[in-house]
PyMOL CGO cylinders between C-alpha atoms (Angstrom):
from pymol import cmd
from pymol.cgo import CYLINDER

trace = [
    CYLINDER, 0.13, 0.03, -0.03, 2.79, 2.35, 0.82, 0.3, 1, 1, 1, 1, 1, 1,
    CYLINDER, 2.79, 2.35, 0.82, 4.43, 1.70, -2.20, 0.3, 1, 1, 1, 1, 1, 1,
    CYLINDER, 4.43, 1.70, -2.20, 1.43, 2.53, -4.17, 0.3, 1, 1, 1, 1, 1, 1,
    CYLINDER, 1.43, 2.53, -4.17, 1.15, 5.68, -2.47, 0.3, 1, 1, 1, 1, 1, 1,
    CYLINDER, 1.15, 5.68, -2.47, 4.58, 6.97, -2.58, 0.3, 1, 1, 1, 1, 1, 1,
    CYLINDER, 4.58, 6.97, -2.58, 5.72, 5.07, -5.58, 0.3, 1, 1, 1, 1, 1, 1,
    CYLINDER, 5.72, 5.07, -5.58, 8.84, 3.38, -3.55, 0.3, 1, 1, 1, 1, 1, 1,
    CYLINDER, 8.84, 3.38, -3.55, 8.95, 1.29, -0.64, 0.3, 1, 1, 1, 1, 1, 1,
    CYLINDER, 8.95, 1.29, -0.64, 11.17, 2.53, 2.18, 0.3, 1, 1, 1, 1, 1, 1,
    CYLINDER, 11.17, 2.53, 2.18, 11.23, 0.24, 4.98, 0.3, 1, 1, 1, 1, 1, 1,
    CYLINDER, 11.23, 0.24, 4.98, 12.35, 2.84, 7.27, 0.3, 1, 1, 1, 1, 1, 1,
    CYLINDER, 12.35, 2.84, 7.27, 9.63, 5.19, 6.42, 0.3, 1, 1, 1, 1, 1, 1,
    CYLINDER, 9.63, 5.19, 6.42, 6.92, 2.29, 6.57, 0.3, 1, 1, 1, 1, 1, 1,
    CYLINDER, 6.92, 2.29, 6.57, 7.90, 1.44, 9.86, 0.3, 1, 1, 1, 1, 1, 1,
    CYLINDER, 7.90, 1.44, 9.86, 7.63, 4.98, 10.90, 0.3, 1, 1, 1, 1, 1, 1,
    CYLINDER, 7.63, 4.98, 10.90, 4.46, 5.31, 9.49, 0.3, 1, 1, 1, 1, 1, 1,
    CYLINDER, 4.46, 5.31, 9.49, 3.11, 2.21, 11.42, 0.3, 1, 1, 1, 1, 1, 1,
    CYLINDER, 3.11, 2.21, 11.42, 4.70, 3.44, 14.70, 0.3, 1, 1, 1, 1, 1, 1,
    CYLINDER, 4.70, 3.44, 14.70, 3.04, 7.03, 14.36, 0.3, 1, 1, 1, 1, 1, 1,
    CYLINDER, 3.04, 7.03, 14.36, -0.30, 5.39, 13.83, 0.3, 1, 1, 1, 1, 1, 1,
    CYLINDER, -0.30, 5.39, 13.83, 0.13, 3.08, 16.67, 0.3, 1, 1, 1, 1, 1, 1,
    CYLINDER, 0.13, 3.08, 16.67, 0.85, 6.03, 18.96, 0.3, 1, 1, 1, 1, 1, 1,
    CYLINDER, 0.85, 6.03, 18.96, -2.15, 7.76, 17.52, 0.3, 1, 1, 1, 1, 1, 1,
    CYLINDER, -2.15, 7.76, 17.52, -4.39, 4.80, 18.30, 0.3, 1, 1, 1, 1, 1, 1,
    CYLINDER, -4.39, 4.80, 18.30, -2.86, 4.55, 21.76, 0.3, 1, 1, 1, 1, 1, 1,
    CYLINDER, -2.86, 4.55, 21.76, -3.55, 8.37, 22.65, 0.3, 1, 1, 1, 1, 1, 1,
    CYLINDER, -3.55, 8.37, 22.65, -7.14, 7.67, 21.41, 0.3, 1, 1, 1, 1, 1, 1,
    CYLINDER, -7.14, 7.67, 21.41, -7.62, 4.60, 23.62, 0.3, 1, 1, 1, 1, 1, 1,
    CYLINDER, -7.62, 4.60, 23.62, -6.04, 6.38, 26.69, 0.3, 1, 1, 1, 1, 1, 1,
    CYLINDER, -6.04, 6.38, 26.69, -7.98, 9.50, 26.20, 0.3, 1, 1, 1, 1, 1, 1,
    CYLINDER, -7.98, 9.50, 26.20, -11.55, 8.28, 25.09, 0.3, 1, 1, 1, 1, 1, 1,
    CYLINDER, -11.55, 8.28, 25.09, -11.49, 4.69, 26.55, 0.3, 1, 1, 1, 1, 1, 1,
    CYLINDER, -11.49, 4.69, 26.55, -12.04, 3.01, 23.28, 0.3, 1, 1, 1, 1, 1, 1,
    CYLINDER, -12.04, 3.01, 23.28, -10.14, 1.65, 20.07, 0.3, 1, 1, 1, 1, 1, 1,
    CYLINDER, -10.14, 1.65, 20.07, -10.92, 3.37, 16.80, 0.3, 1, 1, 1, 1, 1, 1,
    CYLINDER, -10.92, 3.37, 16.80, -10.15, 0.27, 14.60, 0.3, 1, 1, 1, 1, 1, 1,
    CYLINDER, -10.15, 0.27, 14.60, -9.63, -3.35, 15.21, 0.3, 1, 1, 1, 1, 1, 1,
    CYLINDER, -9.63, -3.35, 15.21, -6.99, -4.52, 12.95, 0.3, 1, 1, 1, 1, 1, 1,
    CYLINDER, -6.99, -4.52, 12.95, -6.15, -8.09, 11.87, 0.3, 1, 1, 1, 1, 1, 1,
    CYLINDER, -6.15, -8.09, 11.87, -2.47, -8.31, 11.71, 0.3, 1, 1, 1, 1, 1, 1,
    CYLINDER, -2.47, -8.31, 11.71, -2.24, -10.88, 9.39, 0.3, 1, 1, 1, 1, 1, 1,
    CYLINDER, -2.24, -10.88, 9.39, -4.40, -9.54, 6.66, 0.3, 1, 1, 1, 1, 1, 1,
    CYLINDER, -4.40, -9.54, 6.66, -4.20, -5.79, 7.88, 0.3, 1, 1, 1, 1, 1, 1,
    CYLINDER, -4.20, -5.79, 7.88, -8.25, -5.90, 7.22, 0.3, 1, 1, 1, 1, 1, 1,
    CYLINDER, -8.25, -5.90, 7.22, -9.94, -3.57, 9.92, 0.3, 1, 1, 1, 1, 1, 1,
    CYLINDER, -9.94, -3.57, 9.92, -13.13, -2.76, 11.32, 0.3, 1, 1, 1, 1, 1, 1,
    CYLINDER, -13.13, -2.76, 11.32, -14.50, 0.45, 12.77, 0.3, 1, 1, 1, 1, 1, 1,
    CYLINDER, -14.50, 0.45, 12.77, -15.29, 0.04, 16.55, 0.3, 1, 1, 1, 1, 1, 1,
    CYLINDER, -15.29, 0.04, 16.55, -18.95, 0.25, 16.81, 0.3, 1, 1, 1, 1, 1, 1,
    CYLINDER, -18.95, 0.25, 16.81, -18.82, 3.05, 19.58, 0.3, 1, 1, 1, 1, 1, 1,
    CYLINDER, -18.82, 3.05, 19.58, -16.67, 5.24, 17.13, 0.3, 1, 1, 1, 1, 1, 1,
    CYLINDER, -16.67, 5.24, 17.13, -19.03, 4.35, 14.07, 0.3, 1, 1, 1, 1, 1, 1,
    CYLINDER, -19.03, 4.35, 14.07, -22.08, 5.57, 16.27, 0.3, 1, 1, 1, 1, 1, 1,
    CYLINDER, -22.08, 5.57, 16.27, -20.06, 8.56, 17.35, 0.3, 1, 1, 1, 1, 1, 1,
    CYLINDER, -20.06, 8.56, 17.35, -19.31, 9.37, 13.72, 0.3, 1, 1, 1, 1, 1, 1,
    CYLINDER, -19.31, 9.37, 13.72, -22.98, 8.80, 12.57, 0.3, 1, 1, 1, 1, 1, 1,
    CYLINDER, -22.98, 8.80, 12.57, -24.20, 11.16, 15.54, 0.3, 1, 1, 1, 1, 1, 1,
    CYLINDER, -24.20, 11.16, 15.54, -21.59, 13.93, 14.77, 0.3, 1, 1, 1, 1, 1, 1,
    CYLINDER, -21.59, 13.93, 14.77, -22.46, 13.87, 11.06, 0.3, 1, 1, 1, 1, 1, 1,
    CYLINDER, -22.46, 13.87, 11.06, -26.10, 14.27, 11.77, 0.3, 1, 1, 1, 1, 1, 1,
    CYLINDER, -26.10, 14.27, 11.77, -25.43, 17.24, 13.90, 0.3, 1, 1, 1, 1, 1, 1,
    CYLINDER, -25.43, 17.24, 13.90, -23.06, 19.07, 11.41, 0.3, 1, 1, 1, 1, 1, 1,
    CYLINDER, -23.06, 19.07, 11.41, -25.59, 18.54, 8.61, 0.3, 1, 1, 1, 1, 1, 1,
    CYLINDER, -25.59, 18.54, 8.61, -27.97, 20.24, 10.36, 0.3, 1, 1, 1, 1, 1, 1,
    CYLINDER, -27.97, 20.24, 10.36, -26.33, 23.50, 11.85, 0.3, 1, 1, 1, 1, 1, 1,
    CYLINDER, -26.33, 23.50, 11.85, -25.69, 26.67, 10.26, 0.3, 1, 1, 1, 1, 1, 1,
    CYLINDER, -25.69, 26.67, 10.26, -22.58, 28.00, 8.75, 0.3, 1, 1, 1, 1, 1, 1,
    CYLINDER, -22.58, 28.00, 8.75, -21.84, 30.11, 11.76, 0.3, 1, 1, 1, 1, 1, 1,
    CYLINDER, -21.84, 30.11, 11.76, -22.54, 27.07, 14.08, 0.3, 1, 1, 1, 1, 1, 1,
    CYLINDER, -22.54, 27.07, 14.08, -20.15, 25.11, 12.04, 0.3, 1, 1, 1, 1, 1, 1,
    CYLINDER, -20.15, 25.11, 12.04, -17.42, 27.50, 12.58, 0.3, 1, 1, 1, 1, 1, 1,
    CYLINDER, -17.42, 27.50, 12.58, -18.18, 27.83, 16.32, 0.3, 1, 1, 1, 1, 1, 1,
    CYLINDER, -18.18, 27.83, 16.32, -17.70, 23.94, 16.63, 0.3, 1, 1, 1, 1, 1, 1,
    CYLINDER, -17.70, 23.94, 16.63, -14.54, 24.09, 14.51, 0.3, 1, 1, 1, 1, 1, 1,
    CYLINDER, -14.54, 24.09, 14.51, -13.24, 26.77, 16.78, 0.3, 1, 1, 1, 1, 1, 1,
    CYLINDER, -13.24, 26.77, 16.78, -14.23, 25.08, 19.61, 0.3, 1, 1, 1, 1, 1, 1,
    CYLINDER, -14.23, 25.08, 19.61, -12.33, 21.96, 18.60, 0.3, 1, 1, 1, 1, 1, 1,
    CYLINDER, -12.33, 21.96, 18.60, -9.29, 23.84, 17.88, 0.3, 1, 1, 1, 1, 1, 1,
    CYLINDER, -9.29, 23.84, 17.88, -9.34, 25.31, 21.27, 0.3, 1, 1, 1, 1, 1, 1,
    CYLINDER, -9.34, 25.31, 21.27, -10.31, 22.13, 23.30, 0.3, 1, 1, 1, 1, 1, 1,
    CYLINDER, -10.31, 22.13, 23.30, -9.21, 19.32, 21.12, 0.3, 1, 1, 1, 1, 1, 1,
    CYLINDER, -9.21, 19.32, 21.12, -6.10, 20.61, 19.66, 0.3, 1, 1, 1, 1, 1, 1,
    CYLINDER, -6.10, 20.61, 19.66, -5.34, 22.81, 22.33, 0.3, 1, 1, 1, 1, 1, 1,
    CYLINDER, -5.34, 22.81, 22.33, -4.67, 25.86, 20.14, 0.3, 1, 1, 1, 1, 1, 1,
    CYLINDER, -4.67, 25.86, 20.14, -3.93, 29.05, 22.39, 0.3, 1, 1, 1, 1, 1, 1,
    CYLINDER, -3.93, 29.05, 22.39, -5.75, 31.48, 20.20, 0.3, 1, 1, 1, 1, 1, 1,
    CYLINDER, -5.75, 31.48, 20.20, -8.64, 31.04, 17.80, 0.3, 1, 1, 1, 1, 1, 1,
    CYLINDER, -8.64, 31.04, 17.80, -10.00, 33.94, 16.18, 0.3, 1, 1, 1, 1, 1, 1,
    CYLINDER, -10.00, 33.94, 16.18, -12.68, 35.02, 13.79, 0.3, 1, 1, 1, 1, 1, 1,
    CYLINDER, -12.68, 35.02, 13.79, -12.05, 36.49, 10.40, 0.3, 1, 1, 1, 1, 1, 1,
    CYLINDER, -12.05, 36.49, 10.40, -14.16, 38.85, 8.56, 0.3, 1, 1, 1, 1, 1, 1,
    CYLINDER, -14.16, 38.85, 8.56, -17.07, 36.89, 7.01, 0.3, 1, 1, 1, 1, 1, 1,
    CYLINDER, -17.07, 36.89, 7.01, -17.05, 37.25, 3.11, 0.3, 1, 1, 1, 1, 1, 1,
    CYLINDER, -17.05, 37.25, 3.11, -20.09, 35.01, 2.44, 0.3, 1, 1, 1, 1, 1, 1,
    CYLINDER, -20.09, 35.01, 2.44, -18.15, 32.28, 0.26, 0.3, 1, 1, 1, 1, 1, 1,
    CYLINDER, -18.15, 32.28, 0.26, -18.98, 29.33, 2.45, 0.3, 1, 1, 1, 1, 1, 1,
    CYLINDER, -18.98, 29.33, 2.45, -15.56, 29.09, 3.67, 0.3, 1, 1, 1, 1, 1, 1,
    CYLINDER, -15.56, 29.09, 3.67, -14.40, 28.74, 7.27, 0.3, 1, 1, 1, 1, 1, 1,
    CYLINDER, -14.40, 28.74, 7.27, -13.86, 32.26, 8.55, 0.3, 1, 1, 1, 1, 1, 1,
    CYLINDER, -13.86, 32.26, 8.55, -11.45, 31.57, 11.86, 0.3, 1, 1, 1, 1, 1, 1,
    CYLINDER, -11.45, 31.57, 11.86, -7.94, 30.80, 12.19, 0.3, 1, 1, 1, 1, 1, 1,
    CYLINDER, -7.94, 30.80, 12.19, -6.19, 29.11, 15.33, 0.3, 1, 1, 1, 1, 1, 1,
]
cmd.load_cgo(trace, "trace")
C-alpha cells in the first residue's frame, strides 16, 4: 500500500508510519477509552469500533443540521479544546462558504 501511494517502498518510512499510527491509536484509547479500529495483523483488514462508528454517525447528523456560523463555532471549539490552540480568532465573513476563523 505504501509503495502505491508514494511510488517507492522505503522500509524505514513504512516502520515510522506504522509507529505513528500505533501511537495515535494508543493516544485515542487512553484519552477516550475505546479503540478506533480493530485490525487483523495477518491480513491488515480493519473494522470500525461500534462506539466510534455510532459517534461518527451522530456527529455527522449534527453537522448536517447546523448553520455555517454554528459550524464555524464548532470548529473553533475543536481547535481550542481538542487541538489545544492557544488562540482562535474569527476572520471577517465573506459569504463564500469558507471557514472564517484561524487558530
